N, C-alpha and C positions, 0 to 999 in steps of 0.2 A: 402531632407527636409521632405518629407512625412514620411519616416521611423523615423527620429529624433523626429518629432512632435508626432508620434504614441507612441514612447517609453516614452516620457514625460507624455502623457496622461495615458499610461498604468501603469506607476509607481504611479501616483497620484490616479488612480482608485484602485490599489492594496492597497494603504494606506487607502483609504476610506473604503474598506472592513474591514480592521483591526478595524477601529473605529466603524463600524456599525454591524458587524457579529461576532459571536463566531466561531473560526476556529474549525471545527469538526474533526480535525486530531489529533494534539498533545494533545489538552486540554480536550478531553472527557475521563472520567474515564472508564477503561476497563470493570468494572463490569456493568456500565450503558450501554455500547455497547452490552454486552452479553445479558442483559435484553431486549434491543430493538430488538436484533437479534432473540431472542426466540419468541417475538411477531410477527416478520416477518415470521419466520419458520412456525408458526401455520397457516399462511394464504397462504403460497407459494404452487405453483404447478410447479414442476420441469419437468413435462412431455412435450409433444409436442403440447399441446392444445394452440389455439390462445386465449390470454387473453385480446384482445383489446376491446371487445364489438362491437358495430355496427359501420361500416364505414359510414361517412356522404356522402351526394351527392357531397360534395366539394372536393373529392379525386383528387389529382393531380399527374399523372404519368409523370415523367420527361423522357428525352431522355436517351439512354443507356450510355451517357458520365457522367451523374450525378445520384446520388442516388434517389430513388423514395421517394415521400412524400405523406402522407395520413392524412387527418383529421379524428380522431377517438375518441371514448369514451374509455378511458383506465383506468383500475383499478390498481392503484399504489400499488406495492407489498413491495418494500424496503423502500420507503418513506411512512411509515406505517400510518401516520395521514391524508393522502391526500384523499384516497378513489377513486371514479371514477370521472374523469374530462375529458372535451374536451381537446384534445392534438394533436399536430402534430408529427407523426412518420416519422423519416427520416431513411429509410431502406437500410442498406448496405448488404454486402454478409453474414456477421456473426454477426454484431452489429446493433442494432436499437437505435437511440437517440430519446427519447420521451420527448417532451417539453410541459409542461402544459400551457394551455391558449393561445396558439399561433396558427395562421393559416399558411399554407405553404408559403403564399406570404410574411410573416414577415421576412424571411431569404433568403439570396442569395443561390440558389441551388448549385452553384459551390463551394462556401465557405463551405457549409454544406457537400458537397461531400468530400472535403479535411478533414473536421473535423471527419466525420465518418471513413474515411480511416486511419487517424492517430490513432484513438482509436482502430481500428482493428489491426493496427500495434503493438500497445502496448500490446493488449491481446495476439497476436501471439508471441511477445517477451517473455511474461511471460510463455506461454506454452513451448516455446523452452528452456528457462533456467531451468524451474522446472520439465519438463517432465510430467506435469499434464495436459493431453489432453482430459480427459473424465469426467470432473467435471459436476455436474448437474447445471441447471439454477435456480437462485433464482427469476428472473423476465424474462418473455419470451413473445415474440410477433412474430407470424408467424415462430415459431421454432428457433428464434434467441435471443441472449442475449440482454437485455435492459439496457441502461444507462438512468436512470430516472432523468429528470431535472424539478422538481416542482418549483413553485413560492416560497413556504416555505418548506424547507427540515426538517420540524418538529423540528426546533430549532437547528439542527446540521449542521456543515459544510459539513460532508459527512457521509454516512451510507453504510454498506456492510455486507454480511455474510461471515463467515469462510467456505471455501471449497465449495462454490456455486457461480456461476457467476452472475454478475450484481451489479451495485452500484447506489446510488443516490447522487446528490449534487445540490445546488441551482443555479438559473439563473445567479447571479453575477459571480460565479466562471466559469460557462460555457461561459459567455460572454468574459472573459479573453482569453480563448482558441479560441473562434470564432474570436474575434477581432485580435488576433495575426496572425492567419492564413489569415485573410482578408488582412492583411498588409505584407504578405509573410514572417512571422516569425513562425518557428516551436517551439512554447513555450507552455508547458503544466503546469497548476497549480499543485502544489504538492498534493492537495487533491485527484486528480484523481489517481495518482500513489499510494498514501497511501491506498486508499480504494480498488483499484484493487488488491493490494498485499494481502489484507485480503482474497479475493477470492481464492488466491493461497497459503494460509496458513491454511490448515485443522487443526481442533482442536487437532488431535493426534500429530502434531508436538510439541505442548507445553509439551507433556508428556516426552520429551527427556531431557529438561533442564530448563523449566520455573520454577522459585521459587517465594515464597512469600516474601514480603519486610516488614521491621519494625516489625517483629514478629507477623504480622497480617495475618491470613490464607487467608482472602478475598482480600488481597492487592497483586494481581498478574497480569500477562498479559503484563509486561514491555518488555519482549523479542519480543512479537508480534509487539508492537509499534516500537521497535528498528529496526526490519526488515522492517516494513512499510516505515520508513524514510530512511533507508539505500538503499532500492530498488529504492526510488525516485531519488537517486544519481546514483546508479550503472546501473540500466537498462536504464535510459535516456542517460547515457554516451554510453552504448553499441548501442543504437538505433540512436544516433546522434540527440536527441531532447533536446532543452534547457528546464530548469526547472524554474518555478517561485514560490517563497514562499514569498508572500506579498512584492514584489519588489526586493527580493534577488534572484540571479541566482543560478545555480547548484553549482558553485565553492564556493560561499559564504555559501550556505546551508551545503555543504560538510565540509567546514572548521569549522563551528560551532560544528559539531559532533566530528570530529577528534581532534580538540583542547582540548576537554574534556578528551579524551584518553591520549593525550600528557601530560596534567596536572597531571593525575593520575600516569603515568609512571615516570615522572620527579620528583616525590616527594615520594621516598620510605620510608622516615622517618615519613611521615604523613599518608599515605594511603596504605591499603592492602585489601584483599578480605573482611575481616570482617568490615572494615571501608572504604567503597568505593563502594561495590557491593551489600550490603544488606540493603541500605537505599533508600526509594522511591525518596528522593531529594538528589542530590549530595552534599557531605560534603563541597566541595569548591564552590558550587553555589546553595545556599539553596532555590532559587526560581525556579530551573530547575530540570526536572525529570531525573531519572536514565536512562531512555530509550535513552537519548542522548548519554550517555557513551556507551551503548550497540550498538547504531548505529555507533559510532566511531570505535568500535572494528570490526564490520562487514565490514565497508568500508575499514579500514586499512588492514584487512585480504584479502579482494578482491584485493586491490592494490598491496600487497606485496607477496601474496602466490599463484598467478597464474591467477588473473583477471577472465575472463569469464570461463576458465577451472575450476578454484577453485569454482566458483559459481555454475556451472553445477554439479560438484561433491558434493557440499554441499547438494543439494536437493536429490542427490542419496543416500548419507550416512545418512541423517536424517531419511530416510525411511528404512535403512538397519536393518533387524531383529537382527543382532549381537549387535546393540546398544540398550541395554535393557532400557525400560522406567524407569525413576526414581520412587522410591517407595512412595514419598510424596512431599508436597510443601516445606518442610524444609530439604529435603535430599540434602544438599549443596554439599557434597563430590561426590555423584552420578552425580549431575548436572555438576560439574567441570570436572569430568572424562569424561562424555559424550561429553562435548564441546571440550575437548582436543582430544578425539578420532575422532569426526566428522571433526574438523579443520585439524588434521594431515592427515587423509585419503583423505580429499578434496585437500590438498596441495601435496599429494603423497610423503610426507616426515615427519619424526618425529619432531614435533614442541615442544618437551619437554623443551628445553632451553627458548623458547619464553614464555611458560606458567609459568614455575617455576622461571625464572630469571627476565624476563621483566615484566610480570603481577603479579609475586609474589603470584601465586596460588599454593596450595598444591594439588598434583596429586598422587593418590594411586599407589602403586607398581603393583597392579593387572592391572590397566589401562595401565601402561607403558609396562607391559609384553604383554598385548593384542595388543597394537600397533606394537610391534616388530613382533608378530606372523602374524598380518593382512597386514602389508606393504610388 
């Protein structure tokens, strides 16, 4: 009964957040994120210096079975509007969870230990899948990556840098994670996966196939969001962690994305690349972003072209120098060709029928010849 009661409260709490907070994941315009990240970058120190400020006399060192906790004055780096605040640092082996305005006695040390270890597991999972093991830190404490939990996350559900470790999200989202572990459920809110994926999506990845939408040069970044949401599905499945998206679990979140790809595929007389992939809002769902379709393609590809092996290969080939950066934001043919090449190399088979027949994308003869030579 305890677990059933928790799930009911958990669902209601998730719905409450929908009504009271803006979700900083799907709904933030990428240009706004880039502007905020620039502000963060200007103030970041990615070296090994301790950015905590002074430890208070109230430091609490726990036993070796639990993570250490310290009351510190911490200068928030990713939550750019917060500044220096009294906070509790929960210090793991590679991750520090920094919670603004709390004392060590405000949380159960055993639950916080599970929380820190789960976040460390997620970061290790991203490193294993992407092969990106030497990224700098955007926020650091005692040489470790910081997950910042401010009381007010500057009006955003989540914030993170591209290609640098560390994220910030507000206390309400963190409490979902904490409360689920307290009740013996390994459930992580989507915002954590979404923002951590930004850490493992360096800006140069966008140069391979990110394009602008609606004939507006500044309207870009949708493939980034697409991968953020796709990894919330794929990596949680690999790690055996349940996902929460405002009360929806991983399967429901996954279906929302893949159903859009199915709609596109099943309507060849209505949709093609020009009318389906070049609009920021999907033609069949005018209030939903194109990044959901991109997430659907990524998840479908993971499920059908090799699962974890395909995903490992994806990160290998998106960094392969033989895949030349597209020449501009409207270089649609080059973007299509690069996706075809990366997808085929990752699947270790030529996917030309999938791209030309199923997706109805035009692929250049040069790209087809390249894949024949490269496989």
